[in-house]
N, C-alpha and C positions, 0 to 999 in steps of 0.2 A: 168281047172280049171275054173271056172266062178265066183269065189269070188271078190267082188270089193275093192277096196284100202279102202274105207272106211268102211267097212264089217271086211276087215283084221284089223284095226286102232280099231274097235271098240273091236273084240274077244279079243286081245293082251293089251285092256286098254291104244294106243297111243292114243297122242292130238293135234294138230301142235302146234310148239314151240313157232311158231310168234302170237299165237291166241290172240285177244282181252279179255280181263279180265274185268269182271264185273265192273261197273263206280265204286262203292266203294274199289274194291279191287285196282283198277284201281289208287284211289287217295290216297290209303295208300303205295303202290309201290313208287310212285313219292316222299312223304313226307320221305319213310326210304331211299331213294337216297340224300337227302337234303344235305347232306356233300362231297357229288362227284357234287354235282350242285354249290356248292362255291367254292370249289377245283377246278371243271373246269373252272368255271369262271376267278377265280383267275389266274391260268395257262395261260388261253388265253389270258387275260388281258395284264399280261406280255409279253405273245410273240409278240403282236400286234407290238411294236414298238426296238422288238429287232435288226435289221436292219438299225436303223436308229442310228446318231450319238448324237439327243438328246433324245433318246429313249423315258421315259415315261413324258418328258417335253411336249412332242408334244399334251397330252392329254388337257394341258394348252392353250398352244399357238394357237392351230386347233379353238376353240370357241372365242379365242381372235382378231385373226384375221378375223375372216368373221365376229366378230363384229365392227373390224373397216371399213372391205372393205364397210359395212353397211352404217354405219354412216358416211364414205368420199360419199357415192353415195346420201342416200337417205336425211342425215344431214345438209350435207351441199349444195354440186349439188342440190338438190331438193326440199330444206328445208323442207322436211316432219317433220323435230322437232318444228314449228312454235304453240304456244300454251302449250305446253309437258314442264312441267320444270325438269330437271335435267334428259334431255334427252339420256347423256349416261346412266346413271345406268337404266331408262327406258328399251333402246335398250338392253345393254348387258343382263337384266333378263329376255328378250324374245327370243333372240338366244341361251340361255345356256339353260333352258325350253325347246324351242322348239327342240333345236338340242336333247334332252334327249328322247323326243318322235320320233323324225328323224330317229335316227339310230338303235332305237328298232325294229321300223319297216323295214329300210333296209337289217340290220343283221339278223332279224327273219328270210325273206325270202330266205336267203340262210342257215341258220339253218342246212335243213336235209339234203341240196343239198351237202354241204360242210363238210358232218361226214357219206358219204356212207359206207365209212371201216367200220368205228366204228357200223352203223348200221349192218351189215352184219357178223360182225366177235363178236358181241354181242348180250345177249337178254336183254332189260331192257326197262321202260319208253320213249316211243321216244321223251314227253313232255320233258323229264330232259333238250333235246338239246334247243328249244328255249327257257326254263326259263331259264337258266346259259347264255343265250344273253342278258336276261331281267337282270341280275344280274352285266354282264360286265360293261352296261349302267350305271347301278346305280352307281357299283364304280367310273366311271370316272368322273360321275358327283358329287358325293362327294369330288371330288378333284378341281374338277371346280368348287364348291362354294365357297373355299379360297379365290380365288381370285374373284369371285362375292361379295363377303361380303366386302372383302378389296377395290372395288370399290365403293361401297354403302358407307363405311363408310367414305371414300379419299371426299366425294361429300357433306361429312355433315350428315348422317343421322344417326339419334342416336340411342342406341339400348335400343326397346321398348317390351313390352310383347306382342304388335301384330305377332312380328316377331318368335315368338313361334308357332304360327299357319302356318307357311309354313313348317312344320314336316308334318300335317297330309293334307299339299296340296302334299308335294313331295309324300305321302305315297298311295292317293289317284291315283295320276298320273302315280304311278310303278305299281298299280293292271289295270290301264287301259292298260300300256305299255306292260304288261305282257299279257293279252287280245289280243293285236292286233299282238303282235308277235306269237300267237300262231296262231291265222286265217292267217299271211302273209306265217308262216311255212309250213302250208298245202298246200295254192295256190304255195307256190313254189318251194316244192318237183315235183309238178306234172305237172309245166309250168314253165322252167326256164326263159322262154321271160319276164314274168313281171317283173324281175332285173333289164332288158332294160328300163321299163316302169317307173321303181320307180322315176329317179331323177326329171322326168317332172311330176309325180304327187305331188311330194313332196315341188318342188318350188311352185307349183300353190297350195299348202293348206299353206307354209308358208306365202305367200301374203293375205291369205284369214284368218289368224287367228293373226291378229294385233299386230306383232312381228316387226315392221317397222312404226306401226300407232298406234294411237288412235280410236280405234272403238266410244267410245264413247262422244269421240270429232266430228267425222265425221257423229252421229247420232243427234248431237244437234238440236234444233230446227231451221230453216230453213236451214238446211245443204242437200246438192242433196240427202244424203243418207234415211233423215226422209222423205224424200218425197216417199220410197218404204219401208215400215215397215215390211213388213213380210221378205221381203232382209235383214232387219236389224235385227229382231231374228232370222233368220235362220244362219247368221252369229255369234249373241254371243251364240246357242246353239253347235258351233262346237268344239270338246273337244281339240282343241291344245289352240284356245283359250280359253277358261274357264281356263286351267291351268297357263298359262301364266298370264291371265289379274288377278288372284286369287292371284297369286306370287307376282305382284306387289304391289296388295294392303294391303297387309300385312308386305311387306318389304318396300314400297317406302310412307312415310310417307307423302312428297311434291305432289305426283301425288295424293294419295287419298284424299288429302286433295282437291286439284283440281278439283277430281270427283264432289267430294262430294258438293263445294263450288261453285265452277263456271259451273259446270255443272248441279247438282241438280240430283244428281245420290248418296241416304243418305242409299242405302241395297245393301249387295253382295249374299244376299238368293237364289235369283234366280241361281245366278251363284255355290252356295256351293251345292245346289241339283244336278244342271246338273254335276258338278264333281261326288258325289254321285252314280247319275245312269251311268254314264256313266264309271263310274269304276268296279261298279255291275255287269252290264249287259255285255261287254266284257271280264270280265273276267269271267264269269260263260259261255258267249255266247263262246267268244275263246277256254276255256277247253275244253269243249264238241265237236264242230268244229273239233278240232284237234282229239281229243279222237276217233271219229266216223271212222276215217281215219289209225285206228292205225296198223292195218295188212297190209296194204298196200304199209309205209314207208319201202324203200331201195330195192323193189323188180323190176327184169327188167334190 
């Protein structure tokens, strides 16, 4: 009998169990599993600290300890805080918001590789795994925001209507994080070495994102960076910087006044444009990039 496997499958109406469905059907399948995504993320969030005595408290302690270390090194020892009002709320906002994206990248890169047994046992849209990771990081951010707002108010920042704009900033950053998590999930699924490089990449990204310094202050007329306007524009287009800086503008009134009155920057329109573009491009591009390799996840 010379019948091929393809002909045999066609004769009996068989189809590949892990075949990639059309994009529209794939999106519908992902949406149909939204409850699973949330439940999976919540369970993963709880299990992350089950072996620690302080448990979920580490979700608050970790960013606070990071902020304390950065303040000690860059605020006190290197005096990076010069000219920046309320440097501690400024720094904590940067650390918390950058950490939101940082963890989405590093966890997203492991989301497929760490769940191979689940992938090989069940048939479901693989995109649910990096999406669940993004939800885990959102849940952790929401807890950390309690500490962030406590610090902001403790330093005398009044409650203003501008703070309501923080909601769309976080929503846009979440869209960006979902997209980049999907990209890293595909890259990490087929090249495990990338997880070894990520700590160095993320540390470099942190130093380029204005987390520990004010980029507008470094770009003021007469400064060294002002001599390289193209480099300055590239730094301003950095997505991590965009979401961190927008968060500072809507949450920290004294910093916003400093940028507007002392540095002469009266509009955040460019930042909002970058924020929307990065969110849309990364979400659509990341989802498409991940979807195109759907059939290959978990093989080998």
